[in-house]
C-alpha positions as CSV (number, residue, x, y, z in Angstrom):
1,M,23.6,7.4,139.6
2,D,25.0,9.6,142.3
3,S,23.9,9.8,145.7
4,A,22.2,13.2,145.6
5,G,19.4,11.8,143.2
6,I,18.5,9.5,146.3
7,E,14.4,9.8,146.3
8,S,13.2,10.3,150.1
9,P,11.2,7.2,151.4
10,P,7.1,7.5,151.3
11,L,6.8,8.6,155.2
12,F,5.1,12.1,156.7
13,E,8.4,12.9,158.6
14,N,8.1,14.8,161.7
15,V,9.1,18.4,162.0
16,E,11.7,19.7,164.0
17,I,11.0,21.7,167.0
18,N,14.1,23.2,168.0
19,N,14.0,26.0,165.5
20,G,17.2,26.0,164.7
21,N,18.2,26.2,168.7
22,E,20.7,23.5,168.8
23,N,22.8,25.1,171.5
24,I,20.1,25.2,174.1
25,A,22.0,24.9,177.5
26,E,22.4,21.1,178.4
27,E,20.9,22.2,182.0
28,D,17.6,23.2,180.5
29,L,15.5,20.1,182.0
30,F,13.1,20.5,179.7
31,V,13.8,20.2,175.7
32,S,11.1,19.2,173.4
33,A,11.0,15.8,172.9
34,Q,11.9,16.6,169.4
35,Q,15.3,17.7,170.6
36,F,18.6,15.4,171.2
37,P,19.1,13.6,174.4
38,D,22.4,14.8,175.8
39,S,25.3,12.2,175.8
40,S,25.9,12.6,179.6
41,T,22.4,10.7,180.6
42,P,22.6,7.1,179.2
43,L,19.9,5.6,177.9
44,E,20.0,2.7,180.3
45,Q,22.0,2.5,183.8
46,N,25.4,0.3,183.5
47,S,28.5,0.3,184.4
48,E,30.2,1.6,181.6
49,P,29.6,4.8,180.0
50,N,28.3,5.4,176.6
51,N,29.1,8.7,174.8
52,K,27.1,8.4,171.9
53,V,24.9,10.9,170.8
54,P,21.7,8.8,169.5
55,L,19.6,11.2,166.7
56,D,16.0,11.0,167.1
57,I,14.3,8.8,164.7
58,T,11.6,11.1,164.0
59,T,14.1,13.2,162.3
60,L,15.9,11.0,160.4
61,C,16.2,11.6,156.7
62,L,17.1,8.7,154.7
63,N,18.9,9.7,151.9
64,E,21.7,10.5,154.5
65,E,24.5,7.9,153.9
66,N,24.8,7.5,157.7
67,T,21.4,7.1,158.9
68,L,20.6,3.5,159.9
69,E,24.1,3.7,161.4
70,T,22.6,6.3,164.0
71,I,19.3,5.0,164.5
72,P,19.3,5.3,168.8
73,I,19.3,1.8,169.8
74,N,22.6,-0.1,171.2
75,S,23.5,-3.2,173.1
76,D,23.8,-1.3,176.0
77,A,19.7,0.1,175.7
78,L,19.2,-3.9,175.8
79,D,21.2,-4.8,178.7
80,I,18.5,-4.3,181.1
81,N,18.3,-7.6,182.8
82,N,20.0,-6.7,185.6
83,S,17.5,-3.9,186.8
84,E,14.7,-6.0,186.1
85,R,15.9,-8.4,188.3
86,M,16.7,-6.3,190.7
87,E,13.0,-5.4,190.8
88,I,12.2,-9.2,191.5
89,E,14.4,-10.1,193.9
90,S,14.5,-7.0,196.0
91,G,11.5,-7.2,197.4
92,D,12.7,-5.3,200.5
93,Q,13.1,-2.1,198.7
94,F,10.3,0.3,198.0
95,I,9.4,4.3,197.1
96,D,6.4,5.6,197.6
97,I,5.0,9.1,196.1
98,S,2.2,11.1,197.5
99,I,1.5,14.6,196.5
100,T,0.4,16.1,199.8
101,E,-0.3,19.5,199.4
102,S,-1.4,22.2,196.6
103,Q,-1.2,25.8,196.1
104,K,-2.4,28.7,194.1
105,I,0.8,30.9,193.5
106,G,0.1,34.5,191.8
107,E,-3.0,36.1,191.1
108,G,-4.9,36.6,187.6
109,M,-3.8,34.7,184.6
110,S,-0.2,34.2,185.7
111,A,-1.2,32.0,188.5
112,Y,-0.6,28.4,188.2
113,M,-0.9,25.7,191.0
114,A,2.1,24.2,192.9
115,Y,2.3,20.5,194.5
116,K,4.1,19.2,197.0
117,V,5.8,16.1,196.3
118,T,7.1,14.0,198.9
119,T,8.9,10.9,198.4
120,K,9.4,8.1,200.7
121,T,12.2,5.4,199.9
122,N,14.8,3.1,201.0
123,M,16.5,2.6,198.0
124,Q,20.6,3.5,197.8
125,I,20.5,5.7,194.9
126,F,18.2,8.5,196.1
127,K,20.4,10.6,198.6
128,N,17.8,10.8,201.8
129,R,15.1,8.5,203.0
130,E,12.4,11.3,202.6
131,F,12.3,14.2,200.9
132,S,9.7,16.9,199.7
133,A,9.9,19.3,196.3
134,L,7.6,21.5,195.2
135,R,6.1,21.4,191.4
136,R,4.1,23.0,189.2
137,F,2.0,21.2,186.5
138,S,4.4,22.2,183.5
139,D,6.9,20.4,185.8
140,F,5.3,17.0,185.6
141,L,4.7,17.5,181.7
142,G,8.3,18.8,181.0
143,L,9.3,15.2,182.9
144,H,7.4,12.8,180.7
145,D,8.3,15.3,177.6
146,K,12.0,14.0,178.7
147,L,11.3,10.3,179.6
148,T,9.8,10.3,175.9
149,D,12.5,11.6,174.1
150,K,15.0,9.3,175.6
151,Y,12.7,5.6,176.3
152,L,9.9,5.9,173.6
153,K,12.2,5.1,170.8
154,I,14.4,1.9,172.3
155,G,10.4,0.6,172.5
156,R,9.7,1.3,176.2
157,I,6.2,1.9,177.5
158,I,5.7,5.5,178.8
159,P,3.3,5.7,181.9
160,P,1.1,9.1,180.0
161,A,1.4,12.0,182.2
162,P,-2.5,13.6,183.0
163,E,-3.8,16.1,180.1
164,K,-4.2,19.5,180.4
165,N,-7.3,21.1,181.4
166,V,-7.5,24.6,180.2
167,L,-11.1,25.5,181.4
168,G,-10.7,24.0,184.7
169,M,-7.0,25.6,185.6
170,T,-8.7,29.1,184.1
171,K,-11.5,29.2,186.4
172,I,-8.9,28.3,189.1
173,K,-7.1,31.4,188.4
174,M,-9.6,33.6,188.2
175,S,-10.9,32.7,191.8
176,N,-10.1,34.4,195.0
177,Q,-8.9,31.8,196.8
178,H,-5.4,30.7,197.3
179,E,-6.2,27.6,198.7
180,N,-7.4,24.7,196.6
181,G,-8.7,27.2,194.0
182,G,-11.7,27.5,196.1
183,G,-15.3,26.6,195.6
184,N,-15.8,24.8,192.7
185,G,-12.4,24.5,191.9
186,N,-11.6,22.0,194.8
187,E,-13.2,18.8,193.0
188,F,-10.8,20.3,190.1
189,V,-7.5,20.3,192.1
190,E,-8.5,17.5,193.6
191,R,-8.7,15.0,190.4
192,R,-5.6,16.4,189.0
193,R,-3.4,15.9,192.1
194,A,-5.0,12.6,192.5
195,S,-3.8,12.0,189.1
196,L,-0.4,13.5,189.3
197,E,0.3,11.4,192.0
198,R,-0.7,8.0,190.2
199,Y,1.5,9.3,187.1
200,L,4.3,9.6,189.4
201,N,3.9,6.2,191.3
202,R,3.4,4.1,188.0
203,T,6.6,5.7,186.4
204,A,8.4,4.6,190.0
205,Q,7.4,1.3,189.5
206,H,9.2,1.1,186.3
207,P,13.1,-0.6,187.1
208,V,14.2,1.5,184.5
209,L,12.5,4.9,184.7
210,V,12.9,4.9,188.4
211,V,16.5,5.8,188.4
212,D,16.5,7.8,185.5
213,P,18.0,11.4,186.4
214,D,15.5,13.1,185.3
215,F,13.1,11.0,187.6
216,R,15.6,11.6,190.4
217,E,16.1,15.2,190.1
218,F,12.4,15.8,189.7
219,L,11.7,14.2,193.0
220,E,15.2,15.3,195.1
221,S,15.8,18.9,193.6
222,E,15.0,21.7,196.3
223,T,15.1,24.1,193.8
224,E,12.8,25.3,191.2
225,L,12.8,23.7,188.2
226,P,13.5,25.4,184.5
227,K,9.9,26.5,183.2
228,A,8.8,23.8,180.6
229,T,7.9,26.4,178.5
230,N,7.5,24.0,175.3
231,T,4.9,22.2,177.2
232,S,2.5,25.3,176.6
233,A,-0.5,24.5,174.1
234,L,0.0,28.3,172.4
235,S,3.5,28.2,172.3
236,G,5.2,27.4,168.9
237,A,7.0,24.5,169.8
238,G,2.9,23.3,170.7
239,V,1.9,24.1,167.1
240,M,4.8,22.3,165.6
241,R,3.5,19.3,168.1
242,L,0.4,19.6,167.0
243,F,1.8,19.0,163.1
244,N,3.9,16.1,164.5
245,K,0.7,14.9,166.0
246,V,-0.9,15.3,162.5
247,G,1.6,13.6,160.9
248,E,2.2,10.4,162.9
249,T,-1.5,9.9,162.7
250,V,-2.0,9.7,158.9
251,N,1.7,7.3,158.7
252,K,0.0,4.9,161.3
253,I,-3.5,5.3,159.4
254,T,-1.8,4.9,155.4
255,Y,1.1,2.3,156.5
256,K,0.7,-0.9,156.9
257,M,3.9,-3.1,157.5
258,D,3.8,-6.6,156.9
259,E,3.8,-8.4,159.9
260,T,5.8,-11.4,159.9
261,D,5.9,-12.3,164.2
262,P,2.4,-13.4,164.8
263,W,3.0,-12.6,168.5
264,F,2.9,-9.0,167.4
265,E,-0.4,-9.4,165.6
266,D,-2.3,-11.2,168.0
267,K,-1.1,-8.8,171.1
268,L,-2.5,-5.9,168.8
269,I,-5.5,-7.5,168.4
270,H,-6.0,-8.0,172.2
271,I,-4.6,-4.4,172.5
272,E,-7.4,-3.2,170.3
273,S,-10.1,-5.3,172.0
274,L,-8.7,-4.2,175.4
275,E,-9.0,-0.4,174.1
276,A,-12.4,-1.0,173.1
277,Q,-14.2,-2.4,176.1
278,L,-12.4,-0.4,178.6
279,R,-13.6,2.4,176.9
280,K,-17.0,1.8,177.5
281,L,-16.6,0.6,180.7
282,H,-15.2,4.3,181.3
283,T,-18.3,5.4,179.7
284,N,-20.6,3.6,181.6
285,V,-18.9,4.2,184.9
286,E,-18.8,7.9,184.1
287,N,-22.3,7.8,184.0
288,M,-23.0,6.2,187.3
289,V,-21.0,8.7,188.8
290,I,-23.4,11.4,187.4
291,Y,-26.7,9.1,188.5
292,R,-25.1,8.7,191.8
293,R,-24.7,12.3,192.2
294,E,-28.1,13.5,190.7
295,L,-29.3,10.6,193.5
296,A,-27.3,12.2,196.0
297,N,-29.3,15.9,195.3
298,L,-32.5,14.3,195.0
299,T,-32.3,12.7,198.4
300,N,-31.1,16.1,199.8
301,G,-34.7,17.3,198.3
302,V,-36.6,14.3,200.3
303,S,-34.6,15.3,203.4
304,R,-35.5,19.0,203.0
305,S,-39.4,17.9,202.2
306,A,-39.8,15.9,205.0
307,A,-38.3,18.8,207.1
308,M,-40.6,21.1,206.2
309,L,-43.4,18.9,206.6
310,S,-42.4,18.2,210.0
311,A,-42.4,21.2,210.9
312,C,-46.3,21.7,210.2
313,E,-47.4,18.0,211.3
314,D,-49.5,18.0,214.6
315,H,-49.5,14.6,215.6
316,N,-46.5,14.2,217.6
317,S,-44.9,11.1,217.0
318,L,-45.5,11.6,213.3
319,S,-43.8,14.8,213.4
320,K,-41.1,13.4,215.5
321,A,-40.6,10.5,212.8
322,L,-40.8,12.9,210.1
323,S,-37.8,15.1,211.5
324,L,-35.8,11.8,211.9
325,L,-36.4,10.7,208.5
326,A,-35.2,14.2,207.6
327,D,-31.8,13.4,209.3
328,T,-31.7,10.0,207.6
329,E,-32.0,11.1,204.4
330,E,-29.4,14.0,205.2
331,K,-27.0,11.4,206.2
332,V,-27.9,8.8,202.9
333,E,-27.7,11.9,201.2
334,A,-23.5,12.4,202.1
335,L,-23.1,8.7,201.8
336,H,-24.5,8.5,198.1
337,L,-21.5,11.6,197.5
338,E,-19.0,9.3,199.3
339,Q,-20.1,6.3,196.8
340,A,-20.2,8.8,193.8
341,N,-16.5,9.4,194.7
342,T,-15.2,6.1,195.1
343,D,-16.6,5.2,191.8
344,F,-14.7,8.0,190.3
345,F,-11.2,8.1,192.3
346,I,-11.0,4.9,192.7
347,L,-13.0,2.9,189.3
348,C,-13.3,5.4,186.8
349,E,-10.0,7.3,186.9
350,M,-8.4,3.8,186.8
351,L,-10.3,3.0,183.8
352,K,-8.9,6.4,182.2
353,D,-5.2,5.7,183.6
354,Y,-5.2,2.7,181.5
355,L,-6.8,3.9,178.4
356,G,-3.8,6.5,178.4
357,L,-1.3,3.4,179.2
358,I,-2.8,1.5,175.7
359,S,-2.0,4.7,173.9
360,A,1.5,4.7,175.2
361,V,1.4,1.0,173.9
362,R,0.3,1.9,170.8
363,D,3.0,4.5,170.7
364,A,5.9,2.0,171.4
365,F,4.3,-0.6,168.2
366,H,4.5,2.5,166.0
367,E,7.9,3.0,166.8
368,R,8.7,-0.4,165.7
369,T,6.9,0.4,162.3
370,K,8.7,3.6,162.2
371,L,12.0,1.2,162.2
372,F,10.2,-1.5,159.8
373,Q,9.8,1.4,157.3
374,H,13.5,2.3,157.2
375,W,14.7,-0.9,157.1
376,H,12.6,-2.0,153.8
377,H,13.4,1.1,152.7
378,A,17.1,0.3,152.8
379,Q,16.3,-2.6,151.1
380,Q,14.6,-0.8,148.1
381,M,17.4,1.6,148.0
382,L,19.8,-1.5,147.7
383,A,18.1,-3.0,145.4
384,K,18.3,0.2,143.6
385,K,22.1,0.6,144.0
386,R,22.8,-3.0,142.5
387,E,20.9,-2.6,139.4
388,V,23.0,0.9,138.8
389,K,26.1,-1.1,139.6
390,T,25.1,-4.1,137.2
391,K,24.6,-1.3,134.4
392,F,27.9,0.1,134.6
393,E,29.4,-3.2,134.7
394,L,27.5,-4.1,131.3
395,A,28.5,-0.8,129.8
396,C,32.5,-1.4,131.2
397,R,31.7,2.4,132.9
398,N,34.7,1.7,135.2
399,D,34.9,5.6,135.8
400,K,31.5,5.0,137.5
401,L,31.7,1.6,138.8
402,D,33.8,2.4,142.1
403,Q,31.6,4.5,143.5
404,A,28.4,2.6,142.8
405,A,30.2,-0.6,144.2
406,T,31.1,1.6,147.6
407,E,27.4,2.9,147.6
408,V,26.1,-0.8,147.2
409,L,28.6,-1.9,150.4
410,E,27.2,1.1,152.1
411,W,23.5,0.4,151.8
412,E,24.4,-3.2,152.7
413,A,25.3,-2.4,155.7
414,K,22.4,-0.2,156.3
415,V,20.1,-3.2,155.5
416,E,22.1,-5.3,158.0
417,R,21.7,-2.3,160.7
418,G,18.1,-1.7,160.4
419,Q,17.3,-5.6,161.4
420,E,19.4,-5.5,163.7
421,N,17.4,-2.0,165.2
422,F,14.5,-3.8,164.4
423,D,15.0,-6.9,165.8
424,K,15.8,-5.2,169.2
425,I,12.9,-3.0,169.4
426,S,10.8,-5.9,168.9
427,K,12.6,-7.7,171.6
428,M,12.0,-4.8,173.9
429,I,8.9,-4.6,173.3
430,K,8.1,-8.1,174.2
431,M,9.8,-7.6,177.3
432,E,7.9,-4.5,178.0
433,M,4.8,-5.9,177.0
434,E,5.3,-9.0,179.7
435,R,5.9,-5.8,182.4
436,F,2.6,-4.1,181.5
437,E,0.0,-7.2,181.9
438,K,1.9,-8.3,185.0
439,C,1.4,-4.8,186.3
440,R,-2.0,-4.5,184.7
441,I,-3.3,-7.5,186.1
442,K,-1.4,-6.3,189.7
443,D,-3.4,-3.1,190.0
444,F,-7.2,-4.1,189.1
445,K,-6.9,-6.8,191.7
446,A,-5.8,-3.9,194.1
447,M,-8.2,-1.7,192.3
448,F,-11.3,-4.3,192.8
449,I,-10.8,-5.3,196.5
450,K,-10.3,-1.5,197.6
451,Y,-13.3,-0.7,195.7
452,L,-15.2,-3.7,197.1
453,E,-14.1,-2.7,200.7
454,N,-15.4,0.7,200.4
455,H,-18.9,-0.4,199.3
456,L,-19.5,-2.8,201.8
457,E,-18.7,-0.2,204.7
458,H,-21.1,2.1,202.7
459,Q,-23.5,-0.2,202.6
460,A,-23.0,-1.4,205.9
461,Q,-23.3,2.0,207.1
462,L,-26.4,2.6,205.3
463,V,-28.2,-0.1,206.9
464,K,-27.5,1.3,210.0
465,Y,-29.1,4.6,209.3
466,W,-32.3,2.8,208.6
467,E,-32.2,0.4,211.4
468,T,-31.9,3.8,213.7
469,F,-35.0,5.5,212.1
470,L,-36.8,1.9,212.3
471,P,-37.8,2.1,215.9
472,A,-39.3,5.9,215.4
473,A,-41.6,4.4,212.5
474,E,-42.7,1.6,214.7
475,T,-43.9,4.0,217.7
476,I,-46.3,5.7,215.4
477,A,-49.4,5.6,217.2
């Protein structure tokens, strides 16, 4: 049996999105996540350059002889102890990223929102201590695509970028206001601004992602970045990405690997349970925000009605009390809106971010499953090649025996390489999950403290409002 007759593995392979354009310029920062990363940007920061260009796992064809040798995991990719140790030992280093301004550029459907990204840091890898850059939303998506392309395949957990909102952005494009979208667009712009800021800061917390050349250029470059056309939902690449996601989903549902590591079994159960409970909490908090805003609207109605009743009341002290009640209810209305914003921006959005992060964790786990599939397929092919070799030996087919022996050696090497890659990504995911759990506890602690402080302040203010009203009620005679 020659190599041309080798059957493909039972996988739902992804479709390559480069459409044959392998010669895309290296300076294009936002090539599709299915294209190969440039060899000049190594997977990790270390002193020895790595000039090997890794292939994308999702486009591997296992009937090629060099498949398992080119799976993009190497010893350099795992040599991150120094970087992560630096994160622990260098407590005096910091990086703070804020998005301070948003502006609408252009008119009509060609308009877009641009955000001023300001970075303050004392990390030596950056050229300045404080710098700013203007970035559009597609730039953020393009950055996420590049980081995912380089690091997800080796088991890194990549913080997800905010999702698109076609309806909200269309309203902004069609509005007449140049700043913040105007009118009803203010809430959409503020929500997106805050989510983009959290995304950048969460990425900057990772000791490897923060020093990535693409991330640093995104923050530091004063020039406009090349437009990330592949992030458009209506582009050809967007359609192909949709097919890829369908293929990934089918593969996740239909393929169940035989897990040999109890740690991964327990962690997957924990992640599934955590996701389910976070989703329930997120839904209830969303409803609470809606109800609190409705309460603010009803309180406004009480204020208006009290003011109108005060105007037609003949009793002087009662009229004054009703007038003060109207003013108090108006203040309470504003307080309810502030509480709703606290519920939304501090608690609700935090829960939404972690639902996205859990999805990123699942993606990393799935990359490990795909490597296991490649390794298992190599084992099956090795068994078939050995059977063919045995048949040729029994039949004394010396003319075919040498080729069969060579193929056996090749597949033995692929099996060994497959196991090595699988062990490496397993180790990487365990390290990433340790970081994830530490950051999760730290983030939730900070969120709870900030959330409770805001609510305590609101409740204290509410007591003051009613204490101010009480004397007017007592003077009614």
